[in-house]
C-alpha positions as CSV (number, residue, x, y, z in Angstrom):
1,M,-217.7,51.7,-21.9
2,K,-219.2,49.9,-19.1
3,I,-222.5,50.7,-18.9
4,I,-226.3,49.1,-18.2
5,I,-228.8,50.0,-20.5
6,L,-232.5,48.3,-19.5
7,V,-235.3,49.1,-22.2
8,L,-238.8,47.6,-21.7
9,L,-240.1,47.2,-25.4
10,S,-243.3,46.6,-26.8
11,V,-243.8,43.5,-29.9
12,Y,-246.8,44.2,-31.3
13,A,-250.3,46.7,-30.8
14,L,-252.9,44.1,-31.2
15,S,-256.5,44.0,-30.6
16,A,-258.5,43.4,-27.9
17,C,-260.0,40.0,-29.8
18,Q,-256.7,38.7,-30.1
19,S,-254.8,36.9,-27.6
20,T,-252.2,39.4,-26.8
21,P,-253.2,41.6,-23.5
22,L,-252.8,45.0,-23.9
23,N,-252.1,47.6,-21.3
24,E,-252.6,51.1,-20.5
25,D,-250.9,52.4,-22.6
26,G,-252.2,50.4,-25.4
27,A,-249.1,48.5,-26.0
28,D,-248.9,45.3,-25.6
29,D,-247.4,44.1,-22.2
30,S,-245.4,41.5,-23.2
31,G,-242.8,42.8,-21.1
32,L,-239.5,42.1,-23.6
33,D,-235.9,42.4,-21.2
34,V,-233.5,44.1,-23.9
35,R,-230.4,44.9,-21.5
36,Y,-227.5,45.3,-21.6
37,S,-224.9,44.9,-19.4
38,A,-221.0,44.8,-18.5
39,T,-221.2,41.6,-17.8
40,N,-221.7,40.7,-21.7
41,E,-219.7,43.2,-23.2
42,S,-217.2,42.7,-26.2
43,T,-213.8,44.0,-25.9
44,N,-214.8,45.4,-29.0
45,K,-215.8,48.7,-27.8
46,A,-217.0,50.5,-31.1
47,A,-219.2,47.1,-31.3
48,N,-220.5,47.8,-27.6
49,V,-222.1,51.9,-28.8
50,N,-223.6,50.3,-32.2
51,A,-225.4,47.6,-30.0
52,Q,-225.9,50.0,-27.3
53,L,-227.3,52.6,-30.4
54,G,-229.6,50.2,-32.1
55,A,-231.5,49.2,-29.0
56,G,-232.1,52.6,-28.2
57,Y,-233.5,53.2,-31.9
58,I,-235.4,50.0,-31.3
59,S,-237.3,51.6,-28.6
60,N,-237.6,54.8,-30.5
61,G,-239.9,52.9,-33.2
62,N,-236.8,54.0,-35.8
63,Y,-236.6,50.6,-37.0
64,E,-234.1,51.3,-40.2
65,R,-231.3,52.9,-37.7
66,A,-231.4,50.6,-35.6
67,L,-230.6,47.9,-38.4
68,I,-228.0,49.4,-39.5
69,K,-226.2,50.2,-35.6
70,L,-226.6,46.7,-35.3
71,N,-225.7,45.0,-38.6
72,K,-222.1,47.7,-38.0
73,A,-222.3,45.6,-34.8
74,I,-222.1,42.4,-36.1
75,K,-219.6,43.2,-38.6
76,L,-217.0,45.0,-36.0
77,E,-218.1,41.8,-33.8
78,P,-219.3,38.8,-35.7
79,N,-220.1,36.8,-31.9
80,H,-221.8,39.8,-30.2
81,A,-224.6,37.7,-28.5
82,L,-226.2,41.2,-27.6
83,A,-226.3,42.4,-31.2
84,H,-228.0,39.6,-32.7
85,N,-230.1,39.4,-29.2
86,Y,-231.6,42.8,-30.3
87,L,-231.8,42.0,-34.2
88,G,-233.9,39.0,-32.8
89,V,-236.6,41.4,-31.3
90,L,-235.7,44.4,-34.5
91,Y,-237.1,41.5,-36.7
92,G,-239.7,40.5,-34.3
93,R,-240.9,44.0,-35.0
94,L,-240.4,43.9,-38.8
95,E,-242.7,40.6,-38.9
96,R,-239.9,38.6,-40.4
97,P,-240.0,35.6,-37.9
98,D,-237.3,33.1,-39.5
99,K,-235.1,36.2,-39.1
100,A,-235.7,36.5,-35.4
101,R,-235.5,33.0,-34.7
102,S,-232.2,32.5,-36.4
103,Q,-230.7,35.6,-34.6
104,F,-232.6,34.5,-31.0
105,K,-230.6,30.9,-31.5
106,T,-227.4,32.8,-32.5
107,A,-227.6,35.1,-29.3
108,M,-228.4,32.0,-27.3
109,K,-225.6,30.0,-28.5
110,L,-223.0,32.8,-28.0
111,S,-224.1,33.4,-24.5
112,P,-225.6,30.1,-23.1
113,G,-227.7,30.5,-19.7
114,N,-228.5,34.4,-20.4
115,S,-231.8,35.5,-19.0
116,S,-232.4,38.2,-20.9
117,I,-232.1,36.5,-24.2
118,M,-234.3,33.5,-23.6
119,N,-236.8,36.2,-21.9
120,N,-236.9,37.6,-25.3
121,Y,-236.9,34.7,-27.4
122,A,-239.9,33.7,-25.1
123,V,-242.2,36.3,-26.0
124,F,-241.6,36.1,-29.3
125,L,-242.1,32.6,-29.6
126,C,-245.6,33.3,-27.5
127,E,-246.1,35.9,-30.0
128,K,-245.9,32.6,-32.4
129,K,-248.5,30.2,-30.7
130,D,-245.2,28.5,-29.3
131,Y,-246.4,28.1,-25.8
132,E,-244.8,25.0,-24.8
133,Q,-241.0,25.9,-26.2
134,A,-242.1,29.6,-24.7
135,R,-242.9,28.1,-21.4
136,A,-239.7,25.9,-20.9
137,L,-237.6,29.0,-21.8
138,F,-239.7,31.0,-19.3
139,K,-239.0,28.1,-16.9
140,K,-235.3,28.2,-17.2
141,V,-235.3,32.0,-16.7
142,L,-237.2,31.7,-13.5
143,N,-234.8,29.4,-12.2
144,N,-232.1,31.9,-12.3
145,P,-231.7,32.9,-8.7
146,V,-229.5,35.8,-9.6
147,Y,-231.7,37.3,-12.7
148,A,-232.4,40.9,-11.9
149,N,-235.0,41.1,-13.6
150,R,-237.6,38.5,-12.3
151,A,-240.8,40.9,-12.0
152,N,-240.6,41.4,-15.9
153,A,-240.2,37.5,-16.4
154,Y,-242.9,37.2,-14.5
155,Q,-244.9,39.4,-16.5
156,S,-243.9,37.8,-19.2
157,A,-244.9,34.4,-18.4
158,A,-248.0,35.7,-16.9
159,W,-249.0,37.5,-20.7
160,C,-248.2,34.2,-22.4
161,A,-250.0,32.3,-20.2
162,Y,-252.6,34.4,-20.9
163,G,-252.7,34.2,-24.6
164,N,-252.8,30.5,-24.3
165,N,-256.4,30.3,-22.4
166,Q,-253.9,29.1,-19.2
167,F,-256.0,31.7,-16.9
168,D,-255.2,29.8,-13.5
169,L,-251.1,30.0,-14.5
170,S,-251.3,33.5,-15.4
171,E,-253.5,34.5,-12.3
172,K,-250.5,33.1,-10.8
173,M,-247.6,34.6,-12.4
174,Y,-249.0,37.6,-12.0
175,H,-249.2,37.5,-8.6
176,K,-245.9,37.0,-8.4
177,V,-245.3,40.2,-10.2
178,L,-248.0,41.9,-7.0
179,D,-245.0,40.4,-4.8
180,I,-242.5,42.1,-6.2
181,N,-244.3,45.5,-6.6
182,A,-247.7,45.7,-5.3
183,N,-248.8,48.1,-7.3
184,S,-247.3,47.4,-10.7
185,P,-250.6,48.6,-12.9
186,R,-250.0,45.5,-16.1
187,S,-250.0,42.9,-13.5
188,L,-253.1,44.5,-11.9
189,L,-254.8,45.1,-14.8
190,G,-253.8,41.4,-16.4
191,L,-255.4,40.4,-13.1
192,A,-258.3,41.5,-14.0
193,R,-258.6,40.1,-17.5
194,V,-257.6,37.1,-16.1
195,N,-260.7,37.1,-13.0
196,Y,-263.0,38.9,-15.9
197,K,-262.0,35.3,-18.3
198,K,-262.9,33.0,-15.0
199,E,-266.2,34.9,-14.7
200,N,-265.0,36.1,-11.2
201,Y,-266.4,39.7,-11.9
202,Q,-265.9,41.1,-8.8
203,Y,-262.1,40.2,-8.3
204,A,-261.9,41.9,-11.5
205,W,-263.6,44.9,-10.7
206,S,-261.3,44.9,-7.3
207,Y,-258.3,44.5,-9.3
208,Y,-259.3,46.8,-11.9
209,E,-260.2,49.7,-9.5
210,R,-256.4,49.4,-8.1
211,Y,-255.1,49.7,-11.5
212,Y,-257.3,52.5,-12.8
213,K,-256.9,54.7,-9.8
214,G,-252.6,54.6,-10.5
215,S,-253.0,54.8,-14.2
216,V,-254.4,56.8,-17.2
217,P,-256.7,53.9,-19.2
218,G,-256.0,53.1,-22.8
219,A,-259.3,52.2,-25.3
220,D,-258.4,48.7,-24.1
221,A,-258.4,49.1,-20.6
222,L,-261.5,51.3,-21.1
223,W,-263.4,48.5,-22.7
224,L,-262.1,46.2,-19.9
225,G,-264.2,48.2,-17.4
226,I,-267.2,48.6,-19.4
227,N,-267.6,45.1,-19.3
228,I,-266.5,44.5,-15.6
229,L,-269.4,46.8,-14.9
230,N,-271.9,45.1,-17.5
231,R,-271.7,42.0,-15.5
232,L,-271.9,43.6,-11.9
233,D,-275.2,43.1,-9.7
234,N,-275.4,46.6,-9.0
235,P,-272.8,48.6,-11.3
236,D,-272.2,52.4,-10.6
237,R,-274.3,53.8,-13.9
238,N,-272.5,56.9,-13.5
239,L,-268.9,55.4,-13.6
240,L,-270.1,53.2,-16.2
241,S,-271.1,56.3,-18.4
242,S,-267.7,57.9,-17.3
243,Y,-266.2,55.0,-19.0
244,K,-268.3,55.0,-22.5
245,L,-267.5,59.1,-22.6
246,Q,-263.9,58.6,-22.5
247,L,-263.7,55.9,-24.6
248,K,-265.8,57.9,-27.4
249,G,-264.2,61.1,-26.8
250,K,-260.1,59.9,-26.5
251,F,-260.5,57.4,-29.0
252,P,-263.0,57.5,-31.9
253,D,-261.4,55.4,-34.4
254,T,-260.4,52.3,-32.5
255,D,-262.0,48.8,-32.8
256,E,-263.5,49.0,-28.5
257,T,-265.6,52.7,-29.9
258,K,-267.1,50.5,-33.1
259,W,-267.8,47.9,-30.6
260,L,-269.1,49.9,-28.2
261,Y,-271.6,51.6,-31.1
262,Q,-272.7,47.9,-31.9
263,G,-273.6,46.6,-28.4
264,K,-271.0,44.2,-28.4
265,Q,-271.4,43.1,-25.4
266,E,-268.2,40.6,-24.6
267,Y,-264.2,41.7,-24.1
């Protein structure tokens, strides 16, 4: 069975005050790349099927079933690199960092130079604030000229740099994504965040407007829009009121709405 499955997963949903930026759906935009490809297939077809099912269960948030399927894949084929990779992702989701590191290292040892595995491990390392090691892995991924998902790798690197307050580098990486996909909502929103942090509020608003036109904003994105508008010289007051009403009406129980009621003036 030669199937290519691409599943983009989120790791952790964190609030706007934390280092992990959120996308328009309220999930993080780390851009995990869980890719199953014929070039990395085991000859054990049953192991391949269980690995694929495990990845799908992670995507759907069914971690118990994912763990069963991935452990079965490894029992059938102990050297199944991508099953170990998926277990690394899963243990990261389950906040078992030691197990996640072990699985990622095993996966990389079994499949040296696999860009998807390196990207996933780098994202995990960013979550653990191991920025230097993560950056080294991203560099290896982006130096692979045949990596099919370069936009995702740039997105991941931009997200990681943002978390490390490396705003110039983050901006550069987000622009790399836009060179590939000019309407990437996560990168447009990322650039709005970066320029807000750099106090380039007019640029932040320009990117935010482009993002907003093609997306349904979550609480974090609406909170960012409110904060950008509050820092413009002549903000659209009607639009500002609209964003506030959307935040209160659609996301009444979020931190962002609480901050709005508290009169917080910072993103």
